[in-house]
N, C-alpha and C positions, 0 to 999 in steps of 0.2 A: 110174456114173450109171445107175440102174435105169430100166427102161421105164416110160412113163407110161400106156400102154394095151396091150390085147391085140393090137391091130392093129400097133402099133409093135414089139411083141415078135415077132410072126410075120414082119414084114418083115426084122427083124434076123436071125432064124433063116435065112430064105431067102438073105440076103446072105452070111451066114457060110458056108452050104453052098457057095455059088458061089465064095467066096474060097478055100475048102479044096479045090475041084475036084470036089466031089460032084455038083454040078449045073452045067449050062452057063450061062455068064454071059449068053448071049443069051436065056435063058428068063426073066430078071428083068424086072420092069416097075415103073415109078413109084418109090416110096420105097425099095424094096429095091435097085434099080439104083443110085440115088444113094448109098445107104449103103455099098454094096460098093465104090464108087469112092472115097469120101471118108473112110472109117473104117478103123482097123486091125482085125486079127483079134481082138485083146484087147478092144477097145471093143465090137465086135459080140457077142462071147461074153458080156460083162457084160450087155448089153441082152437078149439071148436067154435068159439064165439067170434073169431076174427071175421071182419067184414070181407066177403069173398069177391066183391065186385071188381076190385083192381088187382087181384092175385092172378099170377099165371097158372095155367093148368098144372104144369110141373116145373120145378126149379131147374134152370139150365146149369150145366156143370162148368 
Protein backbone atom coordinates (compact mmCIF):
# COMPACT_ATOMS: atom_id res chain seq x y z
CA UNK A 1 0.00 0.00 0.00
CA UNK A 2 1.74 3.19 -1.13
CA UNK A 3 1.63 6.42 0.87
CA UNK A 4 -1.16 8.84 -0.02
CA UNK A 5 0.74 12.02 0.94
CA UNK A 6 4.21 13.28 1.73
CA UNK A 7 3.17 13.78 5.37
CA UNK A 8 2.16 10.11 5.64
CA UNK A 9 5.43 9.09 3.98
CA UNK A 10 7.50 11.12 6.48
CA UNK A 11 5.53 9.73 9.45
CA UNK A 12 6.14 6.19 8.21
CA UNK A 13 9.86 6.91 7.83
CA UNK A 14 10.08 8.20 11.40
CA UNK A 15 8.15 5.18 12.72
CA UNK A 16 10.39 2.82 10.74
CA UNK A 17 13.51 4.43 12.18
CA UNK A 18 12.14 3.99 15.71
CA UNK A 19 11.15 0.38 15.06
CA UNK A 20 14.69 -0.36 13.83
CA UNK A 21 16.20 1.36 16.88
CA UNK A 22 17.80 4.27 15.02
CA UNK A 23 15.64 6.80 16.88
CA UNK A 24 14.15 6.71 20.38
CA UNK A 25 10.49 5.70 20.43
CA UNK A 26 9.82 8.46 22.95
CA UNK A 27 10.70 11.08 20.31
CA UNK A 28 7.75 10.06 18.11
CA UNK A 29 4.54 12.09 18.11
CA UNK A 30 1.09 11.72 16.62
CA UNK A 31 0.70 9.53 13.55
CA UNK A 32 4.26 8.23 13.59
CA UNK A 33 3.81 6.94 17.15
CA UNK A 34 0.57 5.18 16.22
CA UNK A 35 2.16 3.72 13.09
CA UNK A 36 5.15 2.39 15.02
CA UNK A 37 2.87 0.57 17.47
CA UNK A 38 0.36 -0.83 14.99
CA UNK A 39 2.30 -1.64 11.79
CA UNK A 40 4.99 -4.15 10.94
CA UNK A 41 8.43 -3.14 9.71
CA UNK A 42 7.55 -4.34 6.21
CA UNK A 43 4.39 -2.23 6.05
CA UNK A 44 6.26 0.84 7.26
CA UNK A 45 9.03 0.27 4.75
CA UNK A 46 6.51 0.05 1.91
CA UNK A 47 4.91 3.37 2.95
CA UNK A 48 8.23 5.13 3.45
CA UNK A 49 9.63 3.97 0.08
CA UNK A 50 6.76 5.44 -1.96
CA UNK A 51 8.01 7.81 -4.66
CA UNK A 52 7.13 11.25 -3.33
CA UNK A 53 7.43 13.31 -6.49
CA UNK A 54 3.73 13.14 -7.39
CA UNK A 55 2.30 13.02 -3.86
CA UNK A 56 0.43 15.99 -2.38
CA UNK A 57 1.88 17.50 0.79
CA UNK A 58 -1.28 16.55 2.70
CA UNK A 59 -4.25 14.49 1.65
CA UNK A 60 -7.35 16.65 1.14
CA UNK A 61 -10.49 15.70 2.99
